[in-house]
C-alpha positions in Angstrom: 6.7 -18.9 -10.0 9.7 -20.9 -11.2 12.2 -19.3 -13.5 15.3 -20.7 -15.3 18.0 -18.3 -15.8 20.8 -19.0 -18.3 23.9 -16.8 -18.4 26.5 -16.5 -21.2 29.7 -14.6 -21.9 32.3 -14.5 -24.6 35.0 -13.6 -22.1 37.2 -16.5 -21.0 39.7 -14.7 -18.8 39.2 -15.1 -15.1 41.9 -12.4 -14.3 42.3 -9.9 -17.0 39.5 -7.4 -18.0 38.9 -7.7 -21.7 36.1 -6.5 -24.0 33.3 -9.0 -24.7 29.6 -9.7 -24.7 27.5 -11.1 -21.9 23.8 -11.9 -21.8 21.0 -13.8 -20.2 17.9 -15.8 -21.1 15.0 -16.0 -18.6 12.6 -18.9 -19.1 9.4 -19.7 -17.4 6.2 -21.7 -18.1 3.0 -19.6 -18.1 -0.4 -21.2 -18.8 1.4 -24.2 -20.4 3.5 -22.0 -22.7 7.3 -21.4 -22.5 8.0 -17.7 -22.2 11.5 -16.3 -22.6 13.1 -12.9 -22.2 16.7 -12.2 -23.1 19.3 -9.4 -23.4 22.9 -9.1 -24.5 25.3 -6.2 -23.9 29.0 -5.2 -24.2 31.2 -5.4 -21.2 34.9 -5.0 -20.4 35.8 -7.1 -17.4 36.7 -10.7 -16.5 34.5 -13.8 -16.9 33.1 -13.8 -13.3 32.3 -10.1 -13.4 30.6 -10.4 -16.8 28.3 -13.2 -15.4 27.7 -11.2 -12.3 26.6 -8.2 -14.4 24.3 -10.5 -16.5 22.9 -12.0 -13.3 22.1 -8.6 -11.9 20.5 -7.4 -15.1 18.4 -10.6 -15.4 17.1 -10.5 -11.8 16.2 -6.9 -12.2 13.8 -7.9 -15.0 11.7 -10.2 -12.8 8.3 -8.7 -11.9 7.7 -10.6 -8.7 9.6 -12.9 -6.4 10.5 -16.2 -8.0 12.4 -19.4 -7.4 15.4 -19.2 -9.7 17.3 -22.1 -11.2 20.6 -20.6 -12.5 22.7 -22.0 -15.2 26.2 -20.4 -15.5 29.8 -21.3 -16.0 31.0 -19.5 -12.8 29.5 -19.8 -9.4 31.0 -16.7 -7.7 27.9 -14.5 -7.5 25.5 -17.4 -6.6 27.9 -18.6 -3.8 28.2 -15.1 -2.4 24.4 -14.6 -2.4 23.7 -18.0 -0.9 26.5 -17.9 1.7 25.5 -14.7 3.4 28.9 -13.1 2.9 27.2 -10.1 1.2 25.2 -9.4 4.4 28.5 -9.3 6.3 29.8 -6.8 3.7 26.7 -4.6 4.3 27.2 -4.8 8.1 30.9 -3.9 7.6 30.1 -0.9 5.2 31.1 -2.9 2.1 34.5 -3.8 3.4 36.0 -7.3 3.8 37.1 -8.9 7.0 40.5 -7.2 6.6 38.9 -3.8 6.3 39.6 -3.4 2.6 37.0 -2.0 0.2 35.1 -4.7 -1.7 36.0 -4.6 -5.4 33.0 -3.7 -7.6 31.0 -2.8 -4.5 28.3 -0.9 -6.5 27.7 -4.0 -8.7 27.4 -6.2 -5.6 25.1 -3.8 -3.9 22.8 -3.7 -6.9 22.9 -7.5 -7.2 22.0 -7.9 -3.5 19.1 -5.4 -3.8 17.5 -7.1 -6.9 18.1 -10.5 -5.3 16.4 -9.7 -2.1 13.5 -8.1 -3.9 13.0 -10.7 -6.6 14.4 -14.1 -5.5 12.8 -16.6 -3.1 15.5 -19.2 -3.7 18.5 -19.6 -6.0 19.8 -23.0 -7.1 23.1 -23.0 -9.0 23.8 -25.4 -11.8 27.4 -24.8 -12.8 27.8 -25.6 -16.5 29.6 -24.3 -19.6 26.8 -25.6 -21.8 23.0 -25.4 -21.2 19.9 -25.8 -23.4 20.3 -22.2 -24.8 24.1 -22.1 -25.3 24.0 -22.7 -29.1 21.2 -20.2 -29.7 22.8 -17.5 -27.5 26.2 -17.9 -29.1 24.6 -17.8 -32.6 22.6 -14.7 -31.6 25.8 -13.0 -30.3 27.7 -13.9 -33.5 24.9 -12.5 -35.8 24.3 -9.4 -33.8 27.8 -8.5 -32.4 28.1 -5.2 -34.2 24.6 -4.2 -33.1 25.2 -5.1 -29.5 28.5 -3.1 -29.5 26.8 -0.2 -31.2 24.1 -0.2 -28.5 26.8 0.2 -25.8 28.4 3.1 -27.8 25.0 4.9 -28.0 24.4 4.4 -24.3 27.8 5.9 -23.4 27.1 8.9 -25.6 23.8 9.7 -23.9 
């Protein structure tokens, strides 16, 4: 099965952790019909981490192994998955070549687990605008308070 995965984030900072919203849209064709699944959530991190979180959440929603065509504005997560560096981290107990702990190791572990379970191949298309960009940004704008409230409810539980 082929799946297109579109990521989006309202965060523009590559360095500073700031509050924002991230999300994904999964798209596939089933029996000639376009099927989509999406989710949006509040985050407080930088742009690359927000897209990594969205990627992990999206891949965890796949029901069986798929070929994934990824559309995102950053390529950090995809390049780490495709380069094999994460397997070196696993072999080195989630430490880099200098022996330092990997930042956000739990997120990377979770991403690697869902990737190995649900992805046959991953092709990266680095882009700031894709076919769902306008729809996703409109959705975020119209539902921003609801998305933020959902995070608050989850934190209280």
